DSSP file (Angstrom, degrees, kcal/mol; ACC not computed):
  #  RESIDUE AA STRUCTURE BP1 BP2  ACC     N-H-->O    O-->H-N    N-H-->O    O-->H-N    TCO  KAPPA ALPHA  PHI   PSI    X-CA   Y-CA   Z-CA
    1    1 A M     >        0   0    0      0, 0.0     4,-1.7     0, 0.0     3,-0.3   0.000 360.0 360.0 360.0 -45.1  -20.2  -35.9    0.2
    2    2 A R  H  >  +     0   0    0      1,-0.2     4,-2.3     2,-0.2     5,-0.2   0.872 360.0  54.0 -55.7 -39.9  -20.5  -32.3    1.3
    3    3 A E  H  > S+     0   0    0      1,-0.2     4,-2.3     2,-0.2    -1,-0.2   0.848 105.5  52.7 -66.6 -35.1  -17.7  -32.8    3.7
    4    4 A L  H  > S+     0   0    0     -3,-0.3     4,-2.5     2,-0.2    -1,-0.2   0.899 108.4  52.1 -67.2 -38.7  -15.4  -34.1    0.9
    5    5 A G  H  X S+     0   0    0     -4,-1.7     4,-2.5     1,-0.2    -2,-0.2   0.943 110.2  48.0 -60.9 -48.6  -16.3  -30.9   -1.1
    6    6 A V  H  X S+     0   0    0     -4,-2.3     4,-2.5     1,-0.2    -1,-0.2   0.875 110.7  50.8 -60.5 -39.6  -15.3  -28.7    1.8
    7    7 A I  H  X S+     0   0    0     -4,-2.3     4,-2.5     2,-0.2    -1,-0.2   0.905 112.0  46.6 -67.6 -39.8  -12.1  -30.5    2.3
    8    8 A I  H  X S+     0   0    0     -4,-2.5     4,-2.2     2,-0.2    -2,-0.2   0.908 111.8  50.3 -68.1 -39.3  -11.1  -30.3   -1.3
    9    9 A F  H  X S+     0   0    0     -4,-2.5     4,-2.8     2,-0.2    -2,-0.2   0.929 111.9  48.8 -63.0 -46.5  -12.0  -26.6   -1.4
   10   10 A C  H  X S+     0   0    0     -4,-2.5     4,-3.3     1,-0.2     5,-0.3   0.924 111.2  50.1 -57.5 -48.3   -9.9  -26.0    1.8
   11   11 A M  H  X S+     0   0    0     -4,-2.5     4,-1.2     1,-0.2    -1,-0.2   0.910 113.6  45.4 -60.4 -41.7   -6.9  -27.9    0.3
   12   12 A L  H  X S+     0   0    0     -4,-2.2     4,-0.6     2,-0.2    -2,-0.2   0.926 113.8  49.4 -63.4 -48.4   -7.1  -25.9   -2.9
   13   13 A F  H >< S+     0   0    0     -4,-2.8     3,-1.2     1,-0.2    -2,-0.2   0.924 111.5  47.0 -58.8 -47.8   -7.5  -22.6   -1.1
   14   14 A L  H >< S+     0   0    0     -4,-3.3     3,-0.9     1,-0.2     4,-0.2   0.748 105.3  62.0 -69.6 -21.8   -4.6  -23.2    1.3
   15   15 A S  H >< S+     0   0    0     -4,-1.2     3,-1.0    -5,-0.3    -1,-0.2   0.596  78.4  88.2 -79.2  -7.4   -2.4  -24.3   -1.7
   16   16 A C  T << S+     0   0    0     -3,-1.2    84,-1.1    -4,-0.6    -1,-0.2   0.738  78.1  65.2 -59.0 -24.1   -2.7  -20.9   -3.3
   17   17 A A  T <  S-     0   0    0     -3,-0.9    -1,-0.3    82,-0.2    83,-0.2   0.899  87.7-167.6 -66.1 -37.2    0.3  -19.8   -1.3
   18   18 A G    <   -     0   0    0     -3,-1.0   111,-0.1    -4,-0.2    -2,-0.1   0.118  32.1 -62.2  67.2 168.0    2.6  -22.0   -3.1
   19   19 A K        -     0   0    0    109,-0.1     3,-0.1     1,-0.1    -4,-0.0  -0.666  56.5-101.5 -84.9 142.9    6.1  -22.8   -1.9
   20   20 A P        -     0   0    0      0, 0.0    -1,-0.1     0, 0.0     2,-0.1  -0.391  48.0-104.6 -56.9 136.8    8.7  -20.1   -1.7
   21   21 A P    >   -     0   0    0      0, 0.0     3,-0.9     0, 0.0   107,-0.0  -0.349  19.0-142.1 -71.0 142.6   10.9  -20.3   -4.7
   22   22 A E  T 3  S+     0   0    0      1,-0.2     0, 0.0    -3,-0.1     0, 0.0   0.771  97.0  56.3 -71.4 -26.8   14.4  -21.8   -4.1
   23   23 A N  T 3  S+     0   0    0      2,-0.0    -1,-0.2     4,-0.0     9,-0.1   0.277  78.4 124.0 -94.5  14.1   16.1  -19.4   -6.5
   24   24 A I    <   +     0   0    0     -3,-0.9     2,-0.2     7,-0.1    65,-0.0  -0.308  48.3  45.4 -75.5 154.6   14.9  -16.2   -4.8
   25   25 A G  S    S-     0   0    0     63,-0.1     7,-0.7     7,-0.1     2,-0.4  -0.705  94.5 -32.3 117.6-168.7   17.5  -13.6   -3.7
   26   26 A L  E     -A   31   0A   0     -2,-0.2     2,-0.4     5,-0.2     5,-0.2  -0.741  42.9-175.2 -92.0 135.8   20.6  -12.0   -4.9
   27   27 A H  E >  S-A   30   0A   0      3,-3.3     3,-0.7    -2,-0.4    -2,-0.0  -0.895  78.2 -27.7-134.6 106.9   23.1  -13.8   -7.2
   28   28 A N  T 3  S-     0   0    0     -2,-0.4     3,-0.1     1,-0.2    -1,-0.1   0.921 127.3 -46.3  55.6  49.1   26.2  -11.8   -8.0
   29   29 A G  T 3  S+     0   0    0      1,-0.2     2,-0.4    79,-0.0    -1,-0.2   0.591 120.0 107.2  73.8  12.2   24.4   -8.5   -7.5
   30   30 A Q  E <   -A   27   0A   0     -3,-0.7    -3,-3.3     3,-0.0    -1,-0.2  -0.950  65.1-129.5-124.3 142.6   21.4   -9.6   -9.6
   31   31 A L  E     -A   26   0A   0     -2,-0.4    -5,-0.2    -5,-0.2    -7,-0.1  -0.466  51.4 -79.3 -75.3 158.0   17.9  -10.5   -8.8
   32   32 A T        -     0   0    0     -7,-0.7    -1,-0.1    -2,-0.1    12,-0.1  -0.365  51.1-109.6 -58.2 137.9   16.6  -13.7  -10.3
   33   33 A D        -     0   0    0      1,-0.1    -1,-0.1    -3,-0.1    12,-0.1  -0.222  35.7-104.4 -65.7 156.9   15.6  -13.4  -13.9
   34   34 A C        -     0   0    0      1,-0.1    -1,-0.1     6,-0.1    16,-0.1  -0.585  32.6-117.2 -82.5 150.7   11.9  -13.7  -14.7
   35   35 A P        -     0   0    0      0, 0.0     5,-0.1     0, 0.0    -1,-0.1  -0.087  36.0 -95.8 -69.8-179.8   10.6  -16.9  -16.1
   36   36 A N  S    S+     0   0    0      2,-0.1     4,-0.1     3,-0.1    -2,-0.1   0.666  97.3  98.8 -72.2 -16.4    9.0  -16.9  -19.7
   37   37 A S  S    S-     0   0    0      1,-0.1     3,-0.3    93,-0.1    95,-0.1  -0.375  83.8-120.8 -72.4 152.5    5.5  -16.5  -18.2
   38   38 A P  S    S+     0   0    0      0, 0.0    95,-0.5     0, 0.0    97,-0.3   0.121  90.6  93.3 -77.8  20.8    3.9  -13.0  -18.1
   39   39 A N  S    S+     0   0    0     92,-0.3    88,-2.3    93,-0.2     2,-0.3  -0.037  74.7  64.7-106.8  33.1    3.5  -13.1  -14.3
   40   40 A C  E     -B  126   0B   0     -3,-0.3     2,-0.3    86,-0.2    86,-0.2  -0.994  52.5-168.2-153.5 147.2    6.8  -11.3  -13.3
   41   41 A V  E     +B  125   0B   0     84,-2.0    84,-2.2    -2,-0.3     2,-0.3  -0.981  10.9 173.6-134.5 145.3    8.5   -7.9  -13.7
   42   42 A T  E     -Bc 124  51B   0      8,-2.8    10,-1.2    -2,-0.3     3,-0.4  -0.990  33.8-143.4-151.1 147.8   12.1   -6.9  -12.9
   43   43 A S  S    S+     0   0    0     80,-2.6    81,-0.1    -2,-0.3     8,-0.1   0.387  93.9  72.8 -93.3   7.1   14.2   -3.8  -13.4
   44   44 A Q  S    S+     0   0    0     79,-0.4     2,-0.3   -12,-0.1    -1,-0.2  -0.313  85.0  79.1-112.3  51.4   17.3   -6.0  -14.2
   45   45 A T        -     0   0    0     -3,-0.4     7,-0.1     7,-0.2    -3,-0.0  -0.974  60.2-152.5-145.8 158.5   16.2   -7.1  -17.7
   46   46 A T        +     0   0    0     -2,-0.3     2,-0.5     5,-0.1     5,-0.1   0.372  65.3 115.7-104.6  -3.1   16.2   -5.7  -21.1
   47   47 A D    >>  -     0   0    0      1,-0.2     4,-1.6     3,-0.1     3,-1.1  -0.563  61.2-147.9 -73.0 117.9   13.2   -7.9  -22.0
   48   48 A A  T 34 S+     0   0    0     -2,-0.5    -1,-0.2     1,-0.3    -3,-0.0   0.809  91.8  57.9 -63.5 -32.3   10.3   -5.5  -22.7
   49   49 A D  T 34 S+     0   0    0      1,-0.2    -1,-0.3    -8,-0.0    -9,-0.1   0.816 120.6  27.6 -70.6 -26.7    7.6   -7.9  -21.5
   50   50 A H  T <4 S+     0   0    0     -3,-1.1    -8,-2.8    -9,-0.1    -2,-0.2   0.486  95.4 112.8-114.5  -1.4    9.2   -8.1  -18.1
   51   51 A S  B  <  +c   42   0B   0     -4,-1.6     2,-0.3   -10,-0.2    -8,-0.2  -0.462  31.6 167.4 -78.6 145.3   11.0   -4.9  -17.7
   52   52 A I        -     0   0    0    -10,-1.2    71,-0.2    -2,-0.1    -7,-0.2  -0.977  39.6 -98.6-148.5 144.1   10.1   -2.2  -15.2
   53   53 A L        -     0   0    0     -2,-0.3   -10,-0.1     1,-0.1    -9,-0.1  -0.292  37.9-121.3 -63.1 144.2   12.0    0.9  -14.1
   54   54 A P        -     0   0    0      0, 0.0     2,-0.2     0, 0.0    68,-0.2  -0.372  31.2-102.7 -76.2 167.5   13.9    0.6  -10.8
   55   55 A L  E     -D  121   0B   0     66,-2.1    66,-3.0    -2,-0.1     2,-0.3  -0.586  33.9-143.1 -81.1 150.8   13.1    3.0   -7.9
   56   56 A K  E     -D  120   0B   0     64,-0.2     2,-0.3    -2,-0.2    64,-0.2  -0.862  17.7-175.7-113.8 152.1   15.4    5.9   -7.3
   57   57 A Y        -     0   0    0     62,-2.2     2,-0.3    -2,-0.3    62,-0.3  -0.976  14.4-146.7-143.1 162.7   16.4    7.4   -4.0
   58   58 A K        +     0   0    0     -2,-0.3     2,-0.1     2,-0.1    60,-0.0  -0.817  62.7  18.6-117.5 159.0   18.4   10.3   -2.7
   59   59 A G  S    S-     0   0    0     -2,-0.3     2,-0.2     4,-0.1    -2,-0.1  -0.455 106.6  -4.6  81.4-153.0   20.5   10.4    0.5
   60   60 A E     >  -     0   0    0     -2,-0.1     4,-1.8     1,-0.1     3,-0.3  -0.510  56.4-131.5 -83.2 142.8   21.7    7.5    2.5
   61   61 A K  H  > S+     0   0    0      1,-0.2     4,-2.6     2,-0.2     5,-0.2   0.893 107.3  59.7 -56.0 -42.8   20.8    3.9    1.7
   62   62 A K  H  > S+     0   0    0      1,-0.2     4,-2.1     2,-0.2    -1,-0.2   0.898 104.7  47.7 -54.0 -45.3   19.9    3.3    5.2
   63   63 A M  H  > S+     0   0    0     -3,-0.3     4,-2.8     2,-0.2    -1,-0.2   0.864 110.5  52.8 -64.3 -39.4   17.3    6.0    5.2
   64   64 A A  H  X S+     0   0    0     -4,-1.8     4,-2.3     2,-0.2    -2,-0.2   0.874 107.9  50.7 -64.2 -38.4   15.8    4.7    1.9
   65   65 A I  H  X S+     0   0    0     -4,-2.6     4,-2.5     2,-0.2    -2,-0.2   0.956 111.8  47.5 -61.0 -51.1   15.5    1.2    3.4
   66   66 A I  H  X S+     0   0    0     -4,-2.1     4,-1.9     1,-0.2    -2,-0.2   0.924 113.1  49.9 -57.2 -47.4   13.7    2.6    6.4
   67   67 A K  H  X S+     0   0    0     -4,-2.8     4,-1.7     1,-0.2    -1,-0.2   0.891 112.9  44.0 -61.3 -39.5   11.4    4.7    4.1
   68   68 A L  H  X S+     0   0    0     -4,-2.3     4,-2.4     2,-0.2    -1,-0.2   0.889 111.0  54.7 -75.1 -37.3   10.5    1.7    1.9
   69   69 A K  H  X S+     0   0    0     -4,-2.5     4,-2.4     1,-0.2    -1,-0.2   0.833 107.9  52.2 -59.3 -37.3   10.0   -0.6    4.9
   70   70 A K  H  X S+     0   0    0     -4,-1.9     4,-1.0     2,-0.2    -1,-0.2   0.892 109.3  47.7 -66.6 -42.6    7.5    2.1    6.3
   71   71 A V  H >< S+     0   0    0     -4,-1.7     3,-0.5     2,-0.2     4,-0.3   0.938 112.8  49.1 -65.8 -45.8    5.6    2.1    3.0
   72   72 A I  H >< S+     0   0    0     -4,-2.4     3,-1.9     1,-0.2     6,-0.3   0.918 108.4  53.3 -57.8 -47.6    5.5   -1.8    3.0
   73   73 A A  H 3< S+     0   0    0     -4,-2.4    -1,-0.2     1,-0.3    -2,-0.2   0.734 100.5  63.4 -65.5 -19.9    4.2   -1.9    6.6
   74   74 A S  T << S+     0   0    0     -4,-1.0     2,-0.6    -3,-0.5    -1,-0.3   0.605  91.0  77.3 -77.3  -8.6    1.4    0.5    5.7
   75   75 A L  S X  S-     0   0    0     -3,-1.9     3,-1.5    -4,-0.3    -1,-0.0  -0.904  71.7-149.8-110.1 126.1   -0.1   -2.1    3.3
   76   76 A D  T 3  S+     0   0    0     -2,-0.6    -1,-0.1     1,-0.3    17,-0.1   0.782  92.1  58.6 -61.6 -32.4   -2.0   -5.0    4.8
   77   77 A S  T 3  S+     0   0    0     15,-0.1    16,-2.6     2,-0.0     2,-0.4   0.474  92.7  81.0 -81.2  -3.1   -1.2   -7.4    2.1
   78   78 A M  E <   -E   92   0B   0     -3,-1.5     2,-0.4    -6,-0.3    14,-0.2  -0.892  51.0-175.2-119.4 138.9    2.6   -7.3    2.5
   79   79 A T  E     -E   91   0B   0     12,-2.2    12,-2.5    -2,-0.4     2,-0.4  -0.991  26.0-127.6-131.8 123.8    4.8   -9.0    5.0
   80   80 A L  E     +E   90   0B   0     -2,-0.4    10,-0.2    10,-0.2     3,-0.1  -0.561  34.1 167.2 -66.5 120.9    8.6   -8.5    5.3
   81   81 A V  E     +     0   0B   0      8,-3.0     2,-0.4    -2,-0.4     9,-0.2   0.824  60.0  19.7-101.5 -49.3   10.2  -11.9    5.2
   82   82 A T  E     +E   89   0B   0      7,-1.4     7,-2.4     2,-0.0     2,-0.4  -0.981  52.2 179.3-130.5 134.9   13.9  -11.2    4.8
   83   83 A E  E     +E   88   0B   0     -2,-0.4     2,-0.4     5,-0.2     5,-0.2  -0.882  16.7 152.3-137.9 108.8   16.0   -8.2    5.4
   84   84 A N  E >   -E   87   0B   0      3,-2.5     3,-2.3    -2,-0.4    -2,-0.0  -0.868  58.3 -86.8-136.3 100.7   19.7   -8.5    4.7
   85   85 A D  T 3  S+     0   0    0     -2,-0.4    -2,-0.1     1,-0.3    21,-0.0  -0.186 118.3  19.8 -50.3 123.3   21.2   -5.2    3.7
   86   86 A P  T 3  S+     0   0    0      0, 0.0    21,-2.7     0, 0.0     2,-0.4  -0.685 121.4  69.7-110.7  44.7   21.1   -4.3    0.8
   87   87 A Y  E <   -EF  84 106B   0     -3,-2.3    -3,-2.5    19,-0.2     2,-0.4  -0.960  48.8-175.1-129.5 132.4   18.3   -6.8    0.1
   88   88 A L  E     -EF  83 105B   0     17,-2.1    17,-2.4    -2,-0.4     2,-0.4  -0.990   5.4-165.8-124.7 141.3   14.5   -7.0    1.2
   89   89 A H  E     -EF  82 104B   0     -7,-2.4    -8,-3.0    -2,-0.4    -7,-1.4  -0.994  12.2-177.1-120.9 126.3   12.1   -9.9    0.4
   90   90 A I  E     -EF  80 103B   0     13,-3.5    13,-2.9    -2,-0.4     2,-0.5  -0.955  18.7-141.1-123.0 140.8    8.4   -9.3    0.9
   91   91 A E  E     -EF  79 102B   0    -12,-2.5   -12,-2.2    -2,-0.4     2,-0.5  -0.895  14.5-158.9 -94.8 135.4    5.5  -11.7    0.5
   92   92 A C  E     -EF  78 101B   0      9,-2.7     9,-2.9    -2,-0.5     2,-0.5  -0.962   5.2-163.4-116.2 117.6    2.4  -10.3   -1.0
   93   93 A K  E     - F   0 100B   0    -16,-2.6     7,-0.2    -2,-0.5     2,-0.1  -0.880  17.2-128.0-108.5 128.4   -0.9  -12.1   -0.4
   94   94 A S     >  -     0   0    0      5,-2.8     4,-0.7    -2,-0.5    -2,-0.0  -0.435  17.1-129.8 -73.5 149.5   -4.0  -11.5   -2.4
   95   95 A A  T  4 S+     0   0    0      2,-0.1    -1,-0.1     1,-0.1    -2,-0.0   0.853  95.5  35.5 -67.3 -40.2   -7.2  -10.7   -0.5
   96   96 A I  T  4 S+     0   0    0      1,-0.1    -1,-0.1     3,-0.0    -2,-0.0   0.974 131.6  15.7 -85.6 -59.4   -9.6  -13.1   -2.1
   97   97 A M  T  4 S-     0   0    0    -81,-0.1   -81,-0.2     2,-0.0    -2,-0.1   0.578  93.9-121.3 -98.8 -11.7   -7.8  -16.4   -2.9
   98   98 A G     <  +     0   0    0     -4,-0.7    -3,-0.1     1,-0.2     2,-0.0   0.696  46.7 168.9  77.3  21.6   -4.6  -15.9   -0.8
   99   99 A F        -     0   0    0     -6,-0.1    -5,-2.8     1,-0.1     2,-0.5  -0.390  24.2-143.2 -62.4 141.6   -2.2  -16.2   -3.7
  100  100 A V  E     -F   93   0B   0    -84,-1.1    28,-1.3   -83,-0.2     2,-0.3  -0.931  16.7-172.2-117.3 134.0    1.2  -15.2   -2.6
  101  101 A D  E     -FG  92 127B   0     -9,-2.9    -9,-2.7    -2,-0.5     2,-0.5  -0.850  21.7-125.8-113.2 152.6    3.7  -13.3   -4.8
  102  102 A D  E     -FG  91 126B   0     24,-2.7    24,-2.7    -2,-0.3     2,-0.4  -0.876  21.3-169.6-103.4 130.6    7.3  -12.6   -4.0
  103  103 A L  E     -FG  90 125B   0    -13,-2.9   -13,-3.5    -2,-0.5     2,-0.4  -0.980   7.8-172.9-120.7 129.3    8.6   -9.0   -4.1
  104  104 A E  E     -FG  89 124B   0     20,-3.0    20,-1.9    -2,-0.4     2,-0.4  -0.945   8.8-167.6-125.9 141.4   12.3   -8.3   -3.9
  105  105 A F  E     -FG  88 123B   0    -17,-2.4   -17,-2.1    -2,-0.4     2,-0.4  -0.979   3.2-169.0-127.8 142.0   14.3   -5.1   -3.5
  106  106 A Y  E     -FG  87 122B   0     16,-2.4    16,-2.7    -2,-0.4     2,-0.8  -0.922  15.0-148.7-137.4 108.3   18.0   -4.7   -4.0
  107  107 A F  E     + G   0 121B   0    -21,-2.7     2,-0.3    -2,-0.4    14,-0.2  -0.663  24.3 178.8 -78.9 106.9   19.4   -1.3   -2.9
  108  108 A S  E     + G   0 120B   0     12,-2.6    12,-0.9    -2,-0.8     2,-0.3  -0.796   9.3 155.8-111.2 154.0   22.3   -0.5   -5.0
  109  109 A D    > > -     0   0    0     -2,-0.3     3,-2.2    10,-0.2     5,-2.0  -0.901  63.0 -67.8-158.1-173.9   24.7    2.7   -5.0
  110  110 A E  G > 5S+     0   0    0      8,-0.3     3,-0.9     1,-0.3     9,-0.1   0.739 127.9  62.8 -62.7 -21.0   28.1    3.6   -6.1
  111  111 A T  G 3 5S+     0   0    0      1,-0.2    -1,-0.3     2,-0.1    -3,-0.0   0.710 107.7  45.3 -71.2 -18.7   29.6    1.4   -3.3
  112  112 A L  G < 5S-     0   0    0     -3,-2.2    -1,-0.2     2,-0.0    -2,-0.2   0.205 135.2 -82.9-109.2  15.8   28.0   -1.5   -5.1
  113  113 A G  T < 5S+     0   0    0     -3,-0.9    -3,-0.2     1,-0.4    -2,-0.1   0.384  83.2 134.4  99.6   1.4   29.0   -0.6   -8.6
  114  114 A D      < -     0   0    0     -5,-2.0    -1,-0.4     1,-0.1     3,-0.1  -0.423  69.3 -90.6 -72.6 157.0   26.4    2.0   -9.7
  115  115 A P    >   -     0   0    0      0, 0.0     3,-2.1     0, 0.0    -5,-0.2  -0.327  62.9 -76.2 -60.8 149.9   27.9    5.0  -11.4
  116  116 A P  T 3  S+     0   0    0      0, 0.0     3,-0.1     0, 0.0    -7,-0.0  -0.220 118.7  14.9 -53.7 132.8   28.7    7.9   -8.9
  117  117 A G  T 3  S+     0   0    0      1,-0.3     2,-0.4    -3,-0.1    -3,-0.0   0.078  97.2 113.6  95.1 -25.2   25.7    9.7   -7.8
  118  118 A E    <   +     0   0    0     -3,-2.1     2,-0.4   -62,-0.0    -8,-0.3  -0.676  38.7 179.1 -85.2 129.1   23.2    7.1   -9.0
  119  119 A K        +     0   0    0     -2,-0.4   -62,-2.2   -62,-0.3     2,-0.3  -0.925  10.6 171.4-134.8 115.2   21.2    5.3   -6.3
  120  120 A T  E     -DG  56 108B   0    -12,-0.9   -12,-2.6    -2,-0.4     2,-0.6  -0.786  31.9-143.2-120.6 155.6   18.7    2.8   -7.4
  121  121 A I  E     -DG  55 107B   0    -66,-3.0   -66,-2.1    -2,-0.3   -14,-0.2  -0.913  23.6-150.2-117.0 100.2   16.5    0.2   -5.9
  122  122 A Q  E     - G   0 106B   0    -16,-2.7   -16,-2.4    -2,-0.6     2,-0.4  -0.465  20.1-164.5 -71.6 142.9   16.3   -2.7   -8.2
  123  123 A V  E     - G   0 105B   0    -18,-0.2   -80,-2.6   -71,-0.2   -79,-0.4  -0.953  21.2-177.6-135.2 147.5   13.1   -4.6   -8.0
  124  124 A R  E     -BG  42 104B   0    -20,-1.9   -20,-3.0    -2,-0.4     2,-0.4  -0.983   3.9-178.2-141.8 135.3   11.5   -7.9   -8.9
  125  125 A S  E     +BG  41 103B   0    -84,-2.2   -84,-2.0    -2,-0.3     2,-0.4  -0.985  14.2 167.2-136.5 121.4    7.9   -8.9   -8.3
  126  126 A A  E     -BG  40 102B   0    -24,-2.7   -24,-2.7    -2,-0.4     2,-0.3  -0.985  33.5-121.3-143.1 143.9    6.8  -12.4   -9.4
  127  127 A S  E     - G   0 101B   0    -88,-2.3   -26,-0.2    -2,-0.4   -88,-0.1  -0.586  13.5-149.5 -80.5 144.2    3.8  -14.7   -8.8
  128  128 A R  S    S+     0   0    0    -28,-1.3     2,-0.3    -2,-0.3  -109,-0.1   0.806  78.6  34.5 -81.4 -31.1    4.5  -18.1   -7.3
  129  129 A L  S    S+     0   0    0    -29,-0.3    -1,-0.1  -113,-0.1  -113,-0.0  -0.854  96.9  20.1-125.0 159.0    1.7  -19.9   -9.1
  130  130 A G  S    S-     0   0    0     -2,-0.3   -91,-0.1     1,-0.1     3,-0.1  -0.140  71.7 -95.7  85.4-174.8   -0.1  -19.7  -12.4
  131  131 A Y  S    S+     0   0    0      1,-0.3     2,-0.4   -93,-0.1   -92,-0.3   0.780  96.8  33.2-107.8 -59.1    0.8  -18.3  -15.8
  132  132 A S        -     0   0    0    -95,-0.1    -1,-0.3   -94,-0.1   -93,-0.2  -0.844  49.2-169.7-111.7 147.2   -0.7  -14.9  -16.1
  133  133 A D    >   -     0   0    0    -95,-0.5     3,-2.0    -2,-0.4    -1,-0.1   0.220  42.6-120.7-116.8  12.1   -1.1  -12.3  -13.3
  134  134 A F  T 3  S-     0   0    0      1,-0.3   -95,-0.1     2,-0.1    -2,-0.0   0.769  72.8 -58.6  54.9  27.2   -3.3   -9.8  -15.3
  135  135 A G  T 3> S+     0   0    0    -97,-0.3     4,-2.5     3,-0.0    -1,-0.3   0.592 101.5 132.4  81.4  12.0   -0.7   -7.1  -14.6
  136  136 A V  H <>  +     0   0    0     -3,-2.0     4,-2.1     1,-0.2     5,-0.1   0.883  69.8  49.7 -63.1 -38.2   -0.8   -7.4  -10.9
  137  137 A N  H  > S+     0   0    0      2,-0.2     4,-2.2     1,-0.2    -1,-0.2   0.907 113.2  47.5 -69.4 -40.7    2.9   -7.5  -10.3
  138  138 A R  H  > S+     0   0    0      1,-0.2     4,-2.4     2,-0.2    -2,-0.2   0.939 112.8  48.8 -64.0 -47.0    3.5   -4.5  -12.5
  139  139 A K  H  X S+     0   0    0     -4,-2.5     4,-2.3     1,-0.2    -2,-0.2   0.877 109.7  53.1 -60.3 -38.9    0.7   -2.5  -10.8
  140  140 A R  H  X S+     0   0    0     -4,-2.1     4,-2.7    -5,-0.2     5,-0.2   0.960 109.1  47.6 -62.8 -49.4    2.1   -3.4   -7.4
  141  141 A V  H  X S+     0   0    0     -4,-2.2     4,-2.3     1,-0.2    -2,-0.2   0.917 113.5  47.7 -62.9 -43.3    5.6   -2.1   -8.2
  142  142 A E  H  X S+     0   0    0     -4,-2.4     4,-2.0     2,-0.2    -1,-0.2   0.874 110.8  52.5 -64.7 -35.3    4.1    1.2   -9.7
  143  143 A Q  H  X S+     0   0    0     -4,-2.3     4,-2.7     2,-0.2    -2,-0.2   0.944 111.8  45.5 -62.5 -48.2    1.9    1.6   -6.6
  144  144 A L  H  X S+     0   0    0     -4,-2.7     4,-3.2     1,-0.2     5,-0.2   0.883 110.3  54.4 -64.6 -36.6    5.0    1.2   -4.3
  145  145 A R  H  X S+     0   0    0     -4,-2.3     4,-2.1    -5,-0.2    -1,-0.2   0.921 111.4  45.4 -57.9 -44.1    6.9    3.7   -6.6
  146  146 A T  H  X S+     0   0    0     -4,-2.0     4,-1.6     2,-0.2    -2,-0.2   0.935 116.5  44.4 -69.2 -47.2    4.2    6.2   -6.1
  147  147 A L  H  X S+     0   0    0     -4,-2.7     4,-1.2     1,-0.2    -2,-0.2   0.902 112.8  51.7 -58.7 -42.3    4.0    5.7   -2.3
  148  148 A F  H  < S+     0   0    0     -4,-3.2     3,-0.2     1,-0.2    -1,-0.2   0.899 110.2  49.0 -62.5 -42.1    7.7    5.6   -1.9
  149  149 A A  H  < S+     0   0    0     -4,-2.1    -1,-0.2     1,-0.2    -2,-0.2   0.791 111.9  49.0 -64.9 -31.0    8.1    9.0   -3.8
  150  150 A A  H  <        0   0    0     -4,-1.6    -1,-0.2     1,-0.2    -2,-0.2   0.659 360.0 360.0 -85.5 -16.3    5.3   10.6   -1.7
  151  151 A E     <        0   0    0     -4,-1.2    -1,-0.2    -3,-0.2    -2,-0.1   0.505 360.0 360.0 -69.3 360.0    6.9    9.5    1.6
């Protein structure tokens, strides 16, 4: 009986990662919209519950990408999964239960339709599982904003 409990626990623990979403990525210069659940934030929405400011950068996009990748590499819980200029996809794993969230960045600038001089990093952070994230995705983006600005 004890072995069955261990097996069930392991199955539940390992399933916390969830499957990567099929709709992740860029779609006509836009990151995927957030679902109705409160476990997602994105800079490409006007919905107050899911809205977060994009990151800003100066200089060349290439250098901003290098700078952000350096910040991400400094955090144990983040793994770069996809890098296709101007897009990054990172998996973020929680320390205790191993829940995986998807963090995406889209580097836009005037060559991609932004007004001249504006250089932004659009961002989306979303939980794969569950309904609420207790603000984890919003806190993650704000932490990265602070680290990116300090780099």
